[in-house]
C-alpha positions in Angstrom: 74.3 -132.2 -48.5 73.5 -132.1 -52.2 75.8 -130.9 -55.0 78.4 -129.3 -52.7 81.4 -128.3 -54.7 85.0 -128.9 -53.4 88.1 -127.5 -55.0 90.3 -130.0 -56.9 93.3 -129.0 -59.0 93.7 -130.9 -62.2 90.7 -133.3 -62.2 90.9 -136.1 -64.8 87.1 -136.4 -65.5 85.6 -134.8 -68.5 83.7 -131.6 -67.7 85.2 -131.1 -64.3 87.3 -127.9 -63.9 89.2 -127.2 -60.7 86.5 -128.9 -58.6 84.4 -131.9 -57.8 80.7 -131.8 -57.1 79.2 -135.2 -56.1 75.4 -135.7 -55.9 75.3 -136.2 -52.1 77.8 -135.7 -49.3 77.7 -136.5 -45.5 79.5 -133.7 -43.7 80.1 -133.3 -40.0 81.7 -130.7 -37.8 85.1 -131.8 -36.5 87.9 -130.1 -34.4 89.8 -129.3 -37.6 86.7 -127.9 -39.3 84.0 -129.4 -41.5 84.8 -133.0 -42.6 83.2 -135.1 -45.3 82.7 -138.7 -44.3 81.0 -140.0 -47.4 80.1 -138.9 -50.9 77.6 -140.6 -53.1 77.4 -140.3 -56.9 74.3 -141.6 -58.6 74.4 -142.8 -62.2 71.5 -143.9 -64.5 73.5 -145.8 -67.2 72.0 -148.9 -68.8 75.5 -150.2 -69.3 78.7 -149.9 -67.3 80.8 -146.9 -68.4 84.1 -148.1 -66.9 86.3 -145.2 -67.9 83.8 -142.5 -67.0 83.0 -144.2 -63.6 86.7 -144.8 -62.9 87.5 -141.1 -63.3 84.6 -140.1 -61.1 85.9 -142.3 -58.3 89.5 -141.0 -58.7 88.5 -137.4 -58.7 86.1 -137.6 -55.8 88.6 -139.5 -53.7 91.2 -136.9 -54.4 88.8 -134.0 -53.5 87.6 -135.8 -50.3 90.8 -137.5 -49.0 89.1 -138.8 -45.8 85.8 -139.7 -47.1 84.3 -143.0 -48.4 83.4 -142.7 -52.1 80.3 -144.6 -53.2 79.2 -144.8 -56.8 75.8 -146.4 -57.6 74.3 -147.1 -61.0 70.8 -148.0 -62.2 72.5 -150.6 -64.5 75.6 -152.7 -64.0 79.1 -151.6 -62.9 82.4 -153.0 -64.0 85.8 -153.2 -62.2 86.5 -149.5 -61.7 89.0 -149.9 -58.9 91.9 -151.5 -60.8 95.1 -149.5 -61.0 94.6 -147.4 -57.9 96.7 -147.4 -54.7 95.6 -149.7 -51.9 94.8 -146.9 -49.4 92.5 -145.2 -51.9 90.9 -148.5 -53.0 89.9 -149.3 -49.4 87.5 -146.3 -49.3 85.9 -146.5 -52.7 82.9 -148.7 -53.4 80.4 -149.3 -56.2 76.9 -150.8 -56.4 75.3 -151.7 -59.7 71.7 -152.6 -60.6 70.4 -150.3 -57.8 66.7 -150.2 -58.7 63.6 -149.9 -56.6 62.8 -153.6 -57.1 66.3 -155.0 -56.4 66.0 -155.7 -52.7 69.5 -157.1 -52.3 71.1 -154.0 -53.8 68.9 -151.7 -51.8 69.9 -153.5 -48.6 73.6 -153.3 -49.6 73.2 -149.6 -50.1 71.4 -149.1 -46.8 74.0 -151.0 -44.9 76.9 -149.2 -46.6 75.5 -145.8 -45.5 74.6 -147.0 -42.1 78.1 -148.4 -41.6 79.5 -144.9 -41.8 77.3 -143.6 -39.0 79.7 -144.7 -36.1 82.2 -142.1 -37.4 79.4 -139.5 -37.1 78.7 -140.6 -33.6 82.4 -140.2 -32.6 82.1 -136.5 -33.3 79.0 -136.3 -31.0 76.7 -135.1 -33.8 74.2 -137.8 -33.7 72.4 -140.5 -31.7 73.1 -144.2 -31.8 71.4 -145.9 -34.7 71.7 -149.4 -33.2 68.7 -151.2 -31.7 68.4 -153.8 -28.9 68.1 -156.4 -31.6 71.7 -155.7 -32.7 74.9 -157.2 -31.3 78.4 -155.7 -31.0 81.3 -158.1 -31.4 84.6 -156.8 -30.2 87.7 -158.6 -31.6 90.1 -159.2 -28.6 92.6 -161.3 -30.4 96.3 -160.7 -30.0 96.6 -158.4 -33.0 94.1 -156.0 -31.5 95.9 -155.0 -28.4 97.2 -151.6 -29.6 93.8 -150.7 -31.1 92.0 -151.6 -27.9 94.3 -149.4 -25.9 93.6 -146.3 -28.1 91.2 -143.6 -26.8 89.3 -143.8 -30.1 88.1 -147.3 -29.1 87.0 -146.0 -25.7 85.1 -143.1 -27.4 83.4 -145.4 -29.8 82.1 -147.6 -27.0 81.0 -144.6 -25.0 78.9 -143.1 -27.9 77.8 -146.3 -29.6 77.8 -149.2 -27.1 74.7 -148.4 -25.2 72.3 -149.1 -28.1 73.3 -152.8 -28.4 71.3 -155.7 -26.9 74.5 -157.9 -26.7 78.2 -157.1 -26.5 80.5 -160.0 -26.9 84.3 -160.3 -26.7 85.7 -162.8 -29.2 88.9 -164.1 -30.9 88.4 -167.6 -32.3 85.2 -168.1 -30.2 83.0 -166.0 -27.9 85.0 -165.5 -24.7 82.5 -163.5 -22.7 79.4 -161.3 -22.9 79.4 -158.1 -21.0 77.7 -154.8 -20.4 78.7 -151.5 -22.1 80.1 -150.3 -18.8 82.4 -153.3 -18.6 83.3 -153.5 -22.3 86.4 -151.3 -22.4 87.9 -152.6 -19.1 87.4 -156.3 -20.1 88.5 -155.9 -23.7 91.7 -154.1 -22.7 92.5 -156.6 -20.0 91.9 -159.7 -22.0 94.9 -161.6 -23.5 93.4 -163.0 -26.7 94.6 -165.7 -29.0 94.5 -165.8 -32.8 91.9 -164.1 -35.0 89.2 -166.4 -36.4 85.8 -164.5 -36.4 83.6 -166.7 -38.6 82.5 -169.1 -35.9 81.6 -166.6 -33.3 79.9 -164.4 -35.9 77.6 -167.2 -37.0 76.6 -167.8 -33.4 75.8 -164.2 -32.6 73.9 -163.4 -35.8 71.4 -166.2 -35.1 69.7 -164.1 -32.5 70.2 -160.7 -34.0 69.2 -158.5 -36.9 72.7 -157.2 -37.3 76.1 -157.8 -35.8 78.5 -154.9 -35.7 82.1 -156.0 -35.5 85.1 -153.9 -34.2 88.2 -155.5 -35.6 91.5 -154.8 -37.5 92.3 -155.4 -41.2 92.8 -159.1 -40.7 89.4 -159.6 -39.1 87.7 -157.4 -41.7 89.1 -159.5 -44.5 87.9 -162.7 -42.8 84.4 -161.3 -42.6 84.5 -159.9 -46.1 85.2 -163.5 -47.2 81.7 -164.5 -45.9 79.7 -162.5 -48.3 77.9 -165.6 -49.6 76.4 -165.9 -46.1 76.0 -162.3 -45.0 75.4 -158.8 -46.2 78.7 -157.1 -45.3 79.7 -153.4 -45.2 82.8 -152.0 -43.6 84.2 -148.6 -42.7 87.4 -147.3 -41.1 87.2 -145.6 -37.8 89.4 -142.6 -38.3 93.1 -143.3 -38.9 93.5 -146.0 -36.2 93.6 -149.0 -38.5 90.4 -150.1 -36.7 87.3 -151.1 -38.7 83.6 -151.3 -38.1 82.1 -154.2 -40.1 78.3 -154.5 -40.2 76.8 -157.8 -41.0 73.4 -159.3 -41.4 72.0 -162.6 -42.7 71.1 -162.7 -46.3 67.4 -163.2 -46.8 
């Protein structure tokens, strides 16, 4: 939805009065009413305007407390996330040099938006966007036991799992491959070891266009550290502490 205005008391950005109005927003119906999952602000600056961009991210995050905030710019961006609390920083992102000819940045933008789609699917408002060329990697290491027992995990697999060509259970290596019908039972019943996702990810991605990883903050951080090898985007699945991390090989 374009230019939808949301009430915000005391915004800090210049020109905003008692509201925030991002360029684009992804809204879905939820039990508690309409919910915004992502807002996108598009800038056309030749140089990074750190203070102005920083205030945009702060105001939009405050106006949309459960949404991911994505700011893109035709020119470069600077470090606009410094000085914010960790919880807010986790859901704010920026992409610079986003132009029609910058394939790497276009791919990053596409994956960032696609990564939020599982949250849409959990509400039953869309169809799976995965393909048989994609793989799902479920982290079954010891730190995941509480997350795997949560109904949110079961709902995600029910709505999303059927679109994947491969589903693998991993901790420090690939422990087993399974069908979507078996995934929840096997994941919840497996007693995993420590988390080390780089090796199994490298194996799975060889035969796939994308690998979507369900993991916790530790696993997400391990995959984020592989950005030199992969295009990586991540999004939180609700308030569980569970993350969906989408990866693909860099061209």
